[in-house]
Structure formats: C-alpha cells, structure tokens
ZAMARGU-4260 file (C-alpha; in steps of 0.2 Angstrom, whole numbers, plus 5000, padded with zeros to 4 digits):
<rodrens>
0) 5144/5626/5715 | 5145/5640/5732 | 5164/5644/5733 | 5168/5641/5752 | 5184/5651/5760
5) 5192/5641/5772 | 5202/5649/5786 | 5216/5639/5792 | 5224/5643/5811 | 5243/5640/5812
10) 5253/5645/5828 | 5239/5658/5832 | 5238/5665/5816 | 5223/5664/5804 | 5225/5662/5784
15) 5212/5662/5772 | 5212/5651/5758 | 5222/5663/5748 | 5240/5655/5742 | 5254/5658/5752
20) 5269/5669/5747 | 5285/5658/5750 | 5297/5664/5763 | 5312/5670/5759 | 5329/5658/5760
25) 5333/5644/5752 | 5321/5631/5744 | 5324/5612/5745 | 5335/5603/5734 | 5327/5588/5724
30) 5331/5572/5731 | 5341/5559/5723 | 5337/5544/5711 | 5327/5532/5721 | 5335/5515/5725
35) 5326/5500/5719 | 5317/5492/5735 | 5319/5475/5739 | 5307/5462/5731 | 5305/5444/5732
40) 5311/5436/5717 | 5327/5427/5712 | 5342/5437/5707 | 5348/5432/5688 | 5366/5431/5695
45) 5378/5427/5708 | 5390/5435/5720 | 5405/5425/5722 | 5418/5433/5737 | 5435/5427/5739
50) 5441/5435/5755 | 5462/5433/5759 | 5464/5437/5779 | 5481/5431/5782 | 5488/5450/5783
55) 5489/5447/5802 | 5504/5461/5806 | 5495/5475/5798 | 5476/5470/5800 | 5471/5471/5783
60) 5457/5459/5774 | 5459/5461/5756 | 5443/5456/5745 | 5440/5451/5727 | 5423/5449/5722
65) 5414/5445/5707 | 5395/5450/5702 | 5387/5444/5687 | 5368/5449/5683 | 5373/5467/5681
70) 5361/5481/5673 | 5365/5498/5670 | 5352/5502/5684 | 5362/5491/5696 | 5366/5498/5712
75) 5378/5490/5726 | 5373/5490/5743 | 5386/5491/5759 | 5377/5481/5772 | 5371/5495/5784
80) 5358/5488/5798 | 5364/5473/5806 | 5355/5457/5814 | 5359/5456/5830 | 5364/5474/5834
85) 5346/5480/5828 | 5356/5497/5823 | 5364/5505/5806 | 5382/5500/5813 | 5389/5491/5797
90) 5406/5498/5796 | 5408/5506/5780 | 5421/5517/5787 | 5432/5504/5784 | 5431/5501/5766
95) 5445/5507/5756 | 5452/5505/5740 | 5439/5500/5730 | 5442/5497/5710 | 5428/5490/5700
100) 5431/5482/5681 | 5423/5473/5668 | 5434/5463/5657 | 5449/5471/5663 | 5441/5488/5660
105) 5439/5500/5674 | 5420/5505/5679 | 5418/5523/5687 | 5407/5523/5703 | 5398/5538/5713
110) 5391/5535/5730 | 5373/5540/5732 | 5373/5557/5740 | 5359/5553/5753 | 5362/5535/5757
115) 5383/5533/5760 | 5382/5512/5758 | 5374/5513/5742 | 5386/5513/5727 | 5380/5518/5708
120) 5390/5514/5694 | 5392/5522/5677 | 5390/5504/5666 | 5385/5504/5650 | 5370/5492/5643
125) 5385/5478/5639 | 5390/5475/5656 | 5384/5461/5662 | 5396/5457/5676 | 5409/5466/5686
130) 5425/5462/5696 | 5427/5472/5712 | 5443/5474/5723 | 5442/5481/5740 | 5451/5480/5755
135) 5443/5479/5774 | 5454/5489/5786 | 5451/5480/5802 | 5455/5490/5817 | 5472/5491/5824
140) 5470/5499/5840 | 5457/5499/5851 | 5454/5518/5848 | 5450/5512/5830 | 5437/5500/5836
145) 5435/5483/5844 | 5450/5473/5838 | 5443/5458/5827 | 5462/5452/5821 | 5477/5446/5831
150) 5492/5435/5829 | 5483/5419/5835 | 5464/5424/5832 | 5452/5432/5817 | 5435/5437/5820
155) 5427/5440/5802 | 5410/5446/5800 | 5403/5442/5782 | 5394/5461/5779 | 5411/5468/5781
160) 5417/5460/5767 | 5402/5459/5755 | 5393/5471/5741 | 5378/5466/5735 | 5365/5471/5722
165) 5348/5483/5728 | 5332/5476/5723 | 5331/5460/5728 | 5327/5449/5746 | 5344/5444/5753
170) 5338/5425/5754 | 5336/5429/5733 | 5353/5432/5730 | 5365/5415/5728 | 5382/5419/5734
175) 5398/5408/5735 | 5415/5413/5746 | 5431/5408/5749 | 5442/5411/5764 | 5461/5410/5764
180) 5471/5410/5781 | 5488/5408/5789 | 5493/5391/5782 | 5491/5383/5800 | 5476/5387/5806
185) 5458/5381/5808 | 5442/5388/5807 | 5424/5387/5815 | 5407/5392/5805 | 5390/5386/5803
190) 5393/5387/5784 | 5398/5371/5778 | 5414/5368/5769 | 5415/5363/5751 | 5435/5360/5749
195) 5451/5363/5757 | 5467/5368/5748 | 5482/5372/5757 | 5477/5390/5767 | 5461/5392/5756
200) 5446/5386/5760 | 5429/5383/5749 | 5411/5385/5756 | 5396/5378/5749 | 5385/5389/5739
205) 5373/5397/5750 | 5362/5412/5749 | 5367/5432/5754 | 5356/5428/5771 | 5364/5412/5779
210) 5380/5421/5773 | 5380/5437/5783 | 5370/5426/5796 | 5387/5415/5798 | 5403/5422/5803
215) 5419/5413/5804 | 5432/5412/5820 | 5449/5407/5815 | 5465/5404/5825 | 5482/5396/5828
220) 5475/5386/5843 | 5459/5379/5843 | 5449/5364/5848 | 5432/5357/5844 | 5420/5349/5856
225) 5403/5338/5853 | 5391/5345/5865 | 5378/5331/5857 | 5387/5314/5859 | 5373/5304/5848
230) 5362/5317/5843 | 5354/5318/5825 | 5358/5336/5824 | 5377/5342/5828 | 5381/5356/5841
235) 5399/5359/5844 | 5409/5371/5854 | 5422/5377/5845 | 5437/5385/5855 | 5448/5398/5849
240) 5462/5403/5861 | 5477/5416/5864 | 5488/5400/5870 | 5485/5380/5868 | 5486/5379/5886
245) 5470/5389/5888 | 5461/5375/5880 | 5461/5363/5894 | 5442/5358/5897 | 5439/5347/5912
250) 5426/5333/5911 | 5413/5343/5921 | 5415/5358/5911 | 5412/5350/5897 | 5394/5340/5904
255) 5389/5357/5910 | 5390/5364/5892 | 5383/5347/5885 | 5367/5349/5899 | 5365/5366/5890
260) 5360/5359/5874 | 5349/5345/5884 | 5342/5359/5895 | 5338/5369/5880 | 5329/5353/5872
265) 5318/5351/5886 | 5313/5369/5887 | 5308/5372/5870 | 5305/5354/5863 | 5312/5358/5846
270) 5327/5364/5836 | 5328/5375/5822 | 5346/5373/5814 | 5353/5359/5804 | 5368/5360/5815
275) 5375/5372/5827 | 5393/5380/5831 | 5398/5390/5847 | 5410/5401/5839 | 5420/5405/5857
280) 5435/5416/5860 | 5445/5413/5874 | 5456/5429/5872 | 5461/5445/5877 | 5468/5450/5861
285) 5452/5452/5851 | 5434/5457/5854 | 5425/5447/5868 | 5408/5444/5858 | 5391/5440/5862
290) 5381/5439/5845 | 5368/5428/5841 | 5365/5419/5824 | 5353/5406/5818 | 5366/5391/5819
295) 5379/5398/5829 | 5384/5410/5841 | 5398/5423/5843 | 5404/5421/5860 | 5420/5429/5872
300) 5428/5429/5886 | 5443/5430/5897 | 5457/5419/5892 | 5456/5408/5907 | 5437/5405/5909
305) 5441/5387/5908 | 5458/5386/5917 | 5452/5396/5932 | 5434/5390/5931 | 5431/5394/5950
310) 5436/5412/5946 | 5426/5415/5932 | 5407/5413/5934 | 5401/5431/5930 | 5396/5431/5913
315) 5396/5413/5911 | 5375/5413/5905 | 5382/5421/5887 | 5382/5404/5880 | 5364/5401/5887
320) 5358/5417/5882 | 5365/5416/5865 | 5360/5400/5861 | 5342/5403/5864 | 5342/5417/5853
325) 5343/5403/5841 | 5326/5401/5845 | 5318/5419/5851 | 5325/5431/5839 | 5332/5421/5825
330) 5319/5408/5822 | 5305/5419/5830 | 5308/5435/5825 | 5297/5453/5829 | 5289/5457/5813
335) 5294/5475/5811 | 5313/5470/5816 | 5314/5458/5802 | 5321/5466/5784 | 5321/5459/5768
340) 5340/5465/5766 | 5354/5475/5774 | 5347/5492/5772 | 5331/5492/5776 | 5329/5501/5793
345) 5324/5489/5808 | 5311/5493/5821 | 5313/5487/5838 | 5300/5490/5848 | 5298/5470/5854
350) 5315/5468/5859 | 5310/5466/5877 | 5303/5449/5871 | 5317/5447/5858 | 5333/5450/5872
355) 5321/5451/5889 | 5314/5433/5888 | 5331/5431/5882 | 5340/5437/5896 | 5328/5427/5907
360) 5330/5411/5899 | 5348/5412/5897 | 5351/5413/5915 | 5339/5401/5920 | 5347/5389/5907
365) 5364/5393/5914 | 5357/5388/5932 | 5346/5372/5925 | 5363/5365/5916 | 5376/5367/5930
370) 5385/5383/5921 | 5381/5393/5937 | 5375/5384/5954 | 5359/5390/5960 | 5365/5401/5973
375) 5376/5412/5960 | 5360/5412/5948 | 5350/5421/5963 | 5365/5433/5968 | 5363/5438/5949
380) 5345/5441/5951 | 5348/5452/5966 | 5360/5463/5958 | 5349/5464/5944 | 5334/5468/5955
385) 5344/5481/5966 | 5349/5489/5950 | 5331/5494/5944 | 5325/5498/5961 | 5339/5513/5963
390) 5337/5517/5945 | 5333/5535/5943 | 5328/5536/5924 | 5314/5526/5927 | 5305/5542/5934
395) 5305/5548/5917 | 5308/5537/5903 | 5296/5520/5899 | 5305/5504/5897 | 5297/5503/5881
400) 5305/5519/5874 | 5324/5511/5878 | 5320/5498/5863 | 5327/5512/5854 | 5341/5514/5861
405) 5354/5502/5849 | 5347/5515/5835 | 5350/5532/5847 | 5367/5526/5853 | 5376/5510/5847
410) 5385/5507/5863 | 5395/5523/5865 | 5400/5530/5881 | 5388/5539/5893 | 5390/5551/5907
415) 5374/5547/5916 | 5369/5529/5912 | 5355/5528/5927 | 5347/5544/5922 | 5347/5541/5903
420) 5343/5522/5902 | 5352/5512/5892 | 5346/5494/5883 | 5335/5491/5898 | 5325/5478/5889
425) 5338/5466/5894 | 5337/5465/5910 | 5321/5474/5917 | 5313/5464/5903 | 5320/5449/5912
430) 5311/5454/5928 | 5293/5457/5918 | 5295/5437/5912 | 5299/5432/5930 | 5285/5441/5936
435) 5273/5433/5921 | 5281/5416/5924 | 5278/5417/5943 | 5261/5424/5940 | 5256/5407/5929
440) 5262/5396/5940 | 5253/5404/5955 | 5236/5405/5948 | 5237/5387/5940 | 5244/5380/5957
445) 5261/5375/5948 | 5252/5365/5934 | 5256/5379/5920 | 5274/5390/5920 | 5282/5401/5906
450) 5291/5385/5902 | 5274/5381/5892 | 5274/5397/5884 | 5291/5393/5877 | 5288/5376/5870
455) 5271/5383/5861 | 5279/5400/5855 | 5298/5395/5849 | 5295/5375/5849 | 5283/5377/5833
460) 5289/5368/5817 | 5304/5358/5823 | 5317/5358/5813 | 5313/5371/5802 | 5325/5386/5799
465) 5315/5397/5790 | 5309/5411/5801 | 5291/5415/5809 | 5289/5431/5813 | 5277/5438/5828
470) 5267/5452/5836 | 5263/5460/5852 | 5247/5453/5849 | 5253/5435/5844 | 5264/5436/5861
475) 5246/5440/5871 | 5238/5428/5863 | 5251/5413/5865 | 5251/5420/5885 | 5232/5417/5885
480) 5232/5402/5878 | 5244/5395/5893 | 5234/5405/5906 | 5219/5416/5902 | 5224/5433/5909
485) 5223/5451/5905 | 5240/5450/5898 | 5239/5465/5888 | 5236/5477/5900 | 5248/5466/5911
490) 5263/5469/5898 | 5258/5488/5893 | 5258/5493/5910 | 5276/5488/5913 | 5281/5493/5897
495) 5272/5511/5898 | 5272/5516/5913 | 5286/5530/5924 | 5287/5533/5939 | 5282/5516/5946
500) 5291/5505/5957 | 5302/5492/5950 | 5295/5477/5941 | 5300/5464/5959 | 5283/5456/5961
505) 5291/5441/5953 | 5304/5439/5966 | 5291/5441/5982 | 5279/5428/5972 | 5294/5417/5969
510) 5297/5415/5986 | 5311/5429/5990 | 5314/5448/5995 | 5328/5458/5990 | 5338/5464/6006
515) 5355/5472/6008 | 5369/5467/6019 | 5386/5474/6023 | 5397/5459/6015 | 5396/5457/5996
520) 5391/5439/5990 | 5404/5426/5983 | 5396/5431/5966 | 5399/5450/5965 | 5417/5448/5974
525) 5422/5435/5959 | 5413/5446/5948 | 5422/5462/5955 | 5439/5453/5954 | 5436/5446/5936
530) 5432/5465/5930 | 5445/5473/5942 | 5432/5485/5949 | 5425/5492/5965 | 5405/5490/5966
535) 5398/5502/5980 | 5383/5508/5969 | 5373/5501/5983 | 5379/5513/5996 | 5388/5529/5991
540) 5383/5527/5976 | 5399/5523/5963 | 5409/5510/5955 | 5429/5511/5953 | 5440/5503/5941
545) 5453/5496/5951 | 5467/5498/5937 | 5469/5517/5940 | 5457/5521/5953 | 5445/5529/5941
550) 5427/5532/5942 | 5418/5522/5931 | 5400/5527/5934 | 5391/5537/5949 | 5373/5533/5950
555) 5361/5546/5948 | 5354/5555/5965 | 5368/5545/5974 | 5378/5551/5989 | 5392/5552/5977
560) 5379/5561/5964 | 5378/5576/5978 | 5395/5578/5981 | 5398/5583/5962 | 5407/5566/5958
565) 5408/5561/5940 | 5413/5547/5929 | 5432/5550/5922 | 5437/5556/5940 | 5451/5547/5948
570) 5452/5545/5967 | 5468/5549/5974 | 5465/5550/5993 | 5452/5544/6007 | 5452/5554/6022
575) 5469/5561/6019 | 5477/5544/6014 | 5481/5536/5999 | 5468/5527/5991 | 5465/5509/5989
580) 5449/5499/5987 | 5448/5492/6006 | 5452/5509/6013 | 5437/5516/6005 | 5425/5503/6010
585) 5432/5505/6027 | 5429/5522/6027 | 5411/5519/6020 | 5408/5507/6035 | 5416/5517/6048
590) 5406/5534/6044 | 5390/5522/6049 | 5398/5525/6067 | 5407/5541/6066 | 5393/5551/6055
595) 5408/5561/6048 | 5407/5566/6030 | 5421/5554/6020 | 5434/5566/6012 | 5439/5561/5995
600) 5452/5569/5985 | 5451/5567/5966 | 5459/5572/5950 | 5450/5577/5935 | 5461/5582/5921
605) 5471/5594/5928 | 5461/5600/5941 | 5461/5594/5959 | 5446/5593/5970 | 5439/5588/5988
610) 5423/5582/5992 | 5416/5579/6008 | 5404/5565/6005 | 5389/5565/6019 | 5384/5546/6019
615) 5381/5537/6036 | 5374/5521/6028 | 5387/5510/6029 | 5392/5495/6015 | 5376/5487/6006
620) 5375/5474/5995 | 5360/5465/5989 | 5355/5448/5992 | 5340/5438/5990 | 5334/5430/6006
625) 5321/5416/6006 | 5301/5421/6013 | 5297/5403/6020 | 5279/5408/6019 | 5279/5407/6001
630) 5281/5393/5990 | 5302/5392/5981 | 5294/5396/5964 | 5309/5402/5960 | 5320/5387/5966
635) 5308/5377/5954 | 5312/5387/5941 | 5330/5386/5941 | 5330/5367/5943 | 5335/5357/5930
640) 5322/5347/5921 | 5323/5329/5921
</rodrens>
C-alpha cells in the first residue's frame, strides 16, 4: 500500500501527518463516573415522602423520605430541569441537613463533582432501602428568593422536597406522599386525597411524573368554586387569600370563569385531565405565580383581584393562559422539550408554539369568556404591538434565538432588555399566530381559522392524559391540513429574520391599525395604577416606579437613552421642581410646543446629575384604530363562540 502524507492546515499553519508534540501546561482531568441515563423500565422499589410544612415562622419544611430498591450503584438526583420554567432552576441551594440511614445506621454520601444535583451513596451490597431526612429552607425574605410561605398561605412544589433514583423514567417510579400543615388549614392540588387525619393528609399512590406536576397550595382562608357544574369532568377554582374578605366572588365574576371553561372546550373540542384545579393565590405575601401543569395551574394576583374587579383587569388573562397550557404544553409538548426525568437537559426550540400560541389563545379566551371586555383585549394587543414596533433588539437578534432565554437568564434583572431581547417568543410569538389566523381567515373567505388548527392539533385523543410530542414539521403539516400554504417559509421568515419590521400584518389584516394618541387607554391607566408605574416608553422611552420615582427601564435608542439616563436612577426634579408623575407628563407634553429641552435631575447612588432631554413629540400612547375598509376579523376572533 502506498504511504500517503496528509497535510492539515490549522489557523494558517501547515502540519505534516507526524504526531504533534503536547503543549506545555496542565492536561485534562479524567471525567467522573457516568450517571445512569434514564430508561423506560419499572423501578424495582418505591419512594415514600412525608413532608411537614407547619413551621410557618421559620419557613423550614422538614422532609422524611424512604426509598426502597437500593443497590450499591444507586445515585440520588435532586430535580434540576423543571417543566414550566424550561430551565435548570431546581433550588438545590435550599437543601440542607441531609442525613441518610439504613435501618438506623448512617450511610455516607458524596456529591458528584460534575453534576452537583447528583448524590452517590457509600452503601454496601446488603442495603436494600434507605431513609433520608433533610430540610427545604424556603426563602425568609425576598432577598433570598420569591416567598413561598406566609403566616396564612403556603406554595409547595414537590420537586423541592424529593430525591429520586437515577436510571429510570419519572413515570416508572412509584411514589406515596403525605403532607402535614397547620391544623386549621385547607389545601388544593391535582393529587387525589386518600385520607386525612388531623393536620396530616395522605395522598393516593402516584408516579414521580404526576407528583412533580401536582403542586399544593394551602392556606388559612380558602374557598372552592365549581367552574363546570354538572360537567362530567370536575374543574375547580381554589382560592387562597391573605384575609377572608378577599374571597368574596360576585356572580358575574364567577360566571366569567365558568365561561372560560366553556370557551376552552368550544375551542379545543376536548380535555386532557381527569379533573382540573386552578390554584389561585390572592396575596401579596407569597409569590404571584403563573405556572402550568397538566391537571392544575399555579396562579397568583394582587389580593384585591375580586374585591376591586373594575380596577384589576391587567393580568386577568393569566388563568386563561395557564388553562390553555393543559392542551398546549402539557398534553401536546415539543419533542425536544419533553424529557424522561428532571435531570436531562431540555431544548426549547419550539417555545414560540408552546408559549407563543398559548399567549395568543390566553388573551383570546380572556375576551371570549368575559374576563376581559373586547376593548380591553384590543388595548392590550396595542401595547404588545407598539412594544415590538420600537424594540431595538430585533435589529440583531432573531426571535428563534430568544427561545434559549430561560436557560441563558432565568429571569434575572436586565439593564437593557429592549436591546438584549428577552423571552419574546411569548408576545412576538402571539403576533405571529395572529398573522397566521387572519391569513387563514382571509384566504378561506372566513370558512377556516386558527380555531380549526387548535381543535385538530391539540384536540386529539379526548380524555387522554398521555403526552403527545410534536416537531416543527408536525406544526407545518397541521397548518397545511387546515389551509394549504407555504407555512414552513412563513414561519421561518418570521422566526429567523433580523432587522425587519415587527410582525404586525395580523393587525392590518384583522381590520385595525396601530396609532398613537396623547391620552392613554383606560386599560393602560388601570394597569399603571395597579402596578404603581408611569409608562412613558412610547414618548421619551422611560418607565418609572411611582413608589420611589426610580427608573425601571429605558428603551434603547429612545430620547432618555440618548440623554444617558439609565435603569436604577431616581428622578428628583423636573425643570427645577420636585418630581411627580403628573409634572413629568406635563413637561413632556409642553415641550411639543416650547421645543425646549426637559431638564431632569437624578440621583444614582451618591451621584447627582442634570440631564437635558431633547424631545418634542409630546405624549404618545398606543391604540388600535378600526379600518373600515377591511373586515373586522379581529373582532370575530375575540367574539365568544356560541
């Protein structure tokens, strides 16, 4: 055989085929022993967990876990990749005091040096079961994390209080759990209760997969409302409040929530749960959650959501959004997002379907059910459209790349969000699905719509709770079944392009155009009052926290940005007079006539600065204006189904 000499060019240097000499310096360390990959096989034991969440003052949750089926190779895992958060956010830093024994004899353990969520046991071959005692240290202040425990309410996530064996699918690991609460409390969960003895509740046996997907809300002041009276599949609204008077729900408010269930059934033509529980906290003492589960959802709002109904419309689409996830996200799930257990990394490439279309249907169902009036839905859509019309980050970063944001930045504060972009697969994804819906309606002359896609794609296998995954190709195929079109190109252009106009064709095709006026909509005024903020993003490019006059955000390339104002600065004076929100609005509007710069005095840390803000455009707030020459397709989309 003829010997061949191969030349390899690396960084412009040509090397012969002769062996290369090692470079000076350290070499790589041999990797740690691999952790068994999950396999779809029954676990030969079970997990039993007893949780004591009665320590309200110190917010310490005590856990006793028994695990059978142990072998010398058993590795314990603490859940890391959490469904719904799409990210490695398992709160392992809050696990403490772990003690492992076998028949009372201590078993030593050591953490895997590469995967800190994995624990290896030094157990002999004769050990078949172990007991694990540990504490979950729930945050004692917002500095530590979102509060989960107050004197009147608890939010318990099972992923925080369980360790499980590596090497098995979560659905193949049997689990039995009990929960001890303060004696006079009540709880809500998708888990089914087997028995109650005093303060202790024993739940029916289930799987690890169902357990992690079934959080518990519990509290001193609770109410349970039937949202589908006479229905074959129970749906309940479980309320947990800081005070008993906050539980007062009027007839029309209850009817709107019942309509949500009816309108969802009309949209999807199916359900994928044996029963469904909204777990809804009316509290400013614990985190205000929004998290989806297959047979329940975590929902939270300000305490006065019902007692001040006419002032709290902003965010009222939350329950509709999370309910939609039972179909889109839990029953049907992106193939690369589904994982066999909670320590296999997730991939989020289809979040523009999972979250984007859910955002779309959440707001549509809020309008169809009466949780929002039509005008409130239009006003919210105007705010969304205006935000993307002015977002600078679209110049360099495609929407597709934002599907990685939950992993890149698990909701930490950002200095220049409109330049960096963040989780835009929600609301820009919503605009893409509005574009698709109105396109189908236009080309089919009103005979087909995205409603048909929802029923065909998410409505399959009525009554089944077994997840069905999907790919990009599946989405395109389903759209083509509803209406043949170049859907792959349509979607990829909107997902992958940069420096193109925001996807607002759906508004225009829907019979509306985005305009700006000098008066905010009632919805925006209510939202700002609810959040105690002043929104001038669409004029000078700034949003202010009215509680302390601190700048919450600055729009990239806006007049405020060009004046070097940054997030975190405190506004002290406007044109020489002490700051107030009304004074700033007056100054912005007056500059339209006077053409004079607006003088702002700010404090950042110990530094005081004077800025001259050059802006003469007046106050600008987005609205949707009806275009009479185009059919009101958007109105049809928002109308309740009969």
